[in-house]
C-alpha positions in Angstrom: 9.6 3.2 57.0 10.2 -0.2 55.3 6.6 -0.3 54.2 6.9 3.2 52.7 10.0 2.2 50.7 8.3 -0.9 49.4 5.3 1.2 48.2 7.7 3.8 46.6 9.6 1.0 44.8 6.3 -0.5 43.6 5.2 2.8 42.3 8.4 3.4 40.4 8.3 -0.1 38.9 4.7 0.5 37.8 5.5 3.9 36.3 8.5 2.4 34.5 6.2 -0.4 33.0 3.6 2.0 31.8 6.2 4.2 30.2 7.9 1.4 28.3 4.6 -0.3 27.3 3.7 2.4 24.7 4.9 5.8 23.7 1.4 6.7 22.5 -0.7 5.9 19.4 0.2 6.3 15.8 -2.7 7.1 13.4 -1.9 5.1 10.3 -3.8 5.7 7.0 -4.6 3.0 4.5 -7.0 2.2 1.7 -8.6 -1.2 1.6 -9.6 -3.1 -1.6 -6.0 -3.5 -2.8 -5.3 -7.2 -2.3 -3.0 -8.6 -1.0 -1.7 -5.3 0.5 -5.0 -4.1 2.2 -8.3 -6.0 2.4 -11.3 -6.2 4.6 -11.6 -9.8 5.7 -14.7 -11.9 6.2 -15.0 -10.5 9.8 -15.1 -7.0 8.5 -11.6 -6.2 9.8 -8.7 -4.7 8.0 -6.2 -7.3 7.0 -3.4 -7.9 4.4 0.3 -7.6 4.1 0.5 -3.9 4.8 -1.8 -4.1 7.8 0.2 -6.9 9.5 3.5 -5.1 8.7 2.1 -1.8 10.0 1.2 -3.5 13.3 4.7 -4.9 13.5 6.4 -1.6 12.7 4.4 0.3 15.3 5.1 -2.4 18.0 8.8 -2.3 17.2 8.7 1.5 17.6 6.9 1.2 20.9 3.5 2.6 19.8 -0.1 1.5 19.7 -1.8 1.8 16.3 -5.0 3.3 15.1 -5.9 2.4 11.5 -7.9 4.8 9.3 -9.4 3.3 6.1 -10.0 6.0 3.5 -9.9 6.8 -0.2 -6.4 6.5 -1.6 -6.5 9.8 -3.3 -6.9 11.6 0.0 -4.0 10.0 1.9 -1.2 12.3 0.8 -3.2 15.5 1.6 -4.3 14.0 4.9 -0.7 13.2 5.9 0.5 16.7 5.2 -2.5 18.2 7.0 -1.5 16.5 10.2 -4.4 14.0 10.0 -2.2 10.9 10.1 1.3 10.0 11.2 2.1 7.6 8.4 0.5 5.4 5.7 0.9 1.9 4.5 -1.2 1.6 1.4 0.8 -0.2 -1.3 2.7 3.0 -2.0 5.3 2.8 -4.7 8.1 5.2 -3.6 8.1 7.4 -6.7 9.7 10.8 -6.5 7.7 14.1 -6.3 4.7 12.6 -4.6 4.6 15.2 -1.9 5.5 13.0 1.0 8.6 11.4 2.6 9.2 7.7 2.1 10.8 5.2 4.3 13.3 2.6 3.1 11.9 -0.1 1.0 10.0 -2.9 2.9 9.0 -4.9 -0.2 10.6 -5.2 -3.6 9.5 -7.8 -6.1 11.6 -6.5 -9.0 8.4 -6.1 -11.1 7.3 -2.9 -12.7 4.1 -1.4 -11.2 2.6 -0.9 -14.7 0.5 -4.0 -15.6 -2.6 -3.9 -17.7 -5.6 -5.8 -16.3 -8.2 -6.4 -18.9 -10.5 -9.1 -20.3 -8.7 -12.1 -21.7 -11.2 -12.1 -24.6 -9.6 -8.8 -25.8 -6.5 -10.8 -26.7 -4.3 -7.8 -25.9 -0.5 -8.2 -25.4 1.2 -4.8 -26.2 0.9 -1.1 -25.8 -0.6 -0.8 -29.3 -3.7 -2.7 -28.1 -4.7 -0.1 -25.6 -4.8 2.8 -28.0 -8.2 4.5 -28.4 -9.7 2.7 -25.4 -11.2 3.7 -22.0 -9.0 3.2 -19.0 -10.0 3.3 -15.3 -7.7 5.3 -13.1 -7.4 5.6 -9.3 -6.5 9.3 -8.6 -3.2 9.8 -6.7 -1.5 6.6 -7.8 1.7 6.2 -9.8 -0.4 4.3 -12.3 -2.7 7.4 -12.8 0.4 9.5 -13.4 1.6 6.9 -15.9 -1.7 7.0 -17.8 -1.6 10.8 -17.8 1.8 10.7 -19.5 0.5 8.7 -22.5 -3.2 9.7 -22.6 -2.9 12.1 -25.5 -0.5 10.0 -27.6 -2.7 6.9 -27.1 -6.0 8.8 -27.4 -7.2 7.4 -24.1 -10.5 8.2 -22.4 -9.9 8.3 -18.6 -12.6 7.1 -16.2 -11.6 8.1 -12.6 -12.9 5.9 -9.8 -12.2 5.7 -6.0 -11.9 1.9 -5.7 -9.8 -0.7 -7.6 -12.4 -3.4 -6.9 -15.1 -1.3 -8.5 -13.0 -0.8 -11.6 -12.4 -4.5 -11.9 -16.2 -5.0 -11.9 -16.5 -2.3 -14.6 -14.0 -4.2 -16.8 -16.1 -7.4 -16.4 -19.3 -5.5 -17.2 -17.7 -3.8 -20.2 -17.9 -0.2 -19.0 -14.2 0.3 -19.0 -11.5 -1.5 -21.0 -8.6 -1.8 -18.6 -6.8 -0.5 -15.6 -3.1 -0.2 -14.8 -2.0 -1.8 -11.5 0.8 -3.7 -9.7 1.3 -7.2 -11.1 0.8 -8.7 -7.6 -2.6 -7.1 -7.4 -3.5 -8.0 -11.0 -2.6 -11.7 -10.2 -4.9 -11.6 -7.1 -7.9 -10.4 -9.2 -7.1 -12.9 -12.0 -7.2 -15.7 -9.4 -10.8 -14.6 -8.5 -12.0 -13.7 -12.0 -10.6 -16.2 -14.7 -12.0 -14.0 -17.5 -9.2 -11.4 -16.8 -5.6 -11.4 -17.9 -2.6 -9.1 -17.5 0.5 -8.0 -19.3 3.2 -5.4 -18.6 2.8 -2.0 -20.3 6.1 -0.4 -21.1 6.7 3.2 -22.1 9.7 5.5 -21.8 7.6 8.1 -20.0 6.9 5.9 -17.0 8.9 6.4 -13.7 11.3 3.6 -12.9 10.1 2.4 -9.5 9.8 -1.1 -8.2 9.5 -1.0 -4.4 7.0 -0.3 -1.7 7.6 2.0 1.3 5.9 3.7 4.2 4.6 7.2 3.4 5.1 9.9 6.0 4.4 13.7 6.1 7.1 15.9 4.7 9.8 16.4 7.3 8.4 13.8 9.6 10.4 13.1 12.8 9.3 9.4 12.6 11.2 8.5 9.4 14.4 7.4 11.1 12.4 5.3 13.7 10.4 3.7 10.9 13.6 2.9 9.0 15.1 1.3 12.1 12.0 -0.8 12.7 12.0 -2.0 9.1 15.7 -2.9 9.3 15.0 -4.9 12.5 12.0 -6.7 11.1 14.1 -7.6 8.0 17.0 -8.9 10.0 14.7 -11.0 12.2 13.0 -12.6 9.2 9.6 -11.3 10.1 9.1 -9.4 6.9 10.1 -12.5 4.9 7.4 -14.4 6.8 4.8 -11.9 5.8 6.0 -12.0 2.2 5.7 -15.8 2.2 2.2 -15.5 3.7 0.7 -12.9 1.4 2.7 -13.1 -1.9 3.8 -16.7 -2.5 1.8 -19.3 -4.5 1.4 -21.3 -1.3 -0.5 -18.5 0.3 -2.9 -17.9 -2.6 
């Protein structure tokens, strides 16, 4: 009898351990090639601020994580087609993007509208981009910003899937500029000294300055994600990631 009780107790303990270890697997969508948020490192693995943060959020929520690297312009549709549970992909939490957003996890106070172009152009203001060719990544807030001024500024739009590809097109003279976050612009300038950046200001641009997790409309995970972000902020772990990926010491 005693032996049976011991076996039953062991079984209960084992069951309890397996239940608390993981609540399942979250499919998290991202789009690499957007340093320092999402990159593919020298080992061919996803890395970057958002990747490390996503792993921490999932662990805090009690889930395993499956990363899916895809084109950025397909992420929102994939979320709302039940093909992903959430996304960390450098999302600026602009209204009317067709998804739910978590609370802010990173806010640098900078506008997300920075021109990246050749330093030899000697550009410094909105007037300089008039009548030029601009590269856009469909589905981004920057693409929406370009759309809002395209007619007035007589812009020719060249849509591409990948930011890194557009940077090469600037260097090769096939497009004149792109509009991106300052942090990302600074990363590319550090790698390509022939590039420069300046803030593009226009009254038509949405006023947004923080990054958030994107989730399907009506997602039941939003409160859990917000709670995880709050815990990670309070523990200082998000600050550690910011120091690692965004400070001068980390560059």
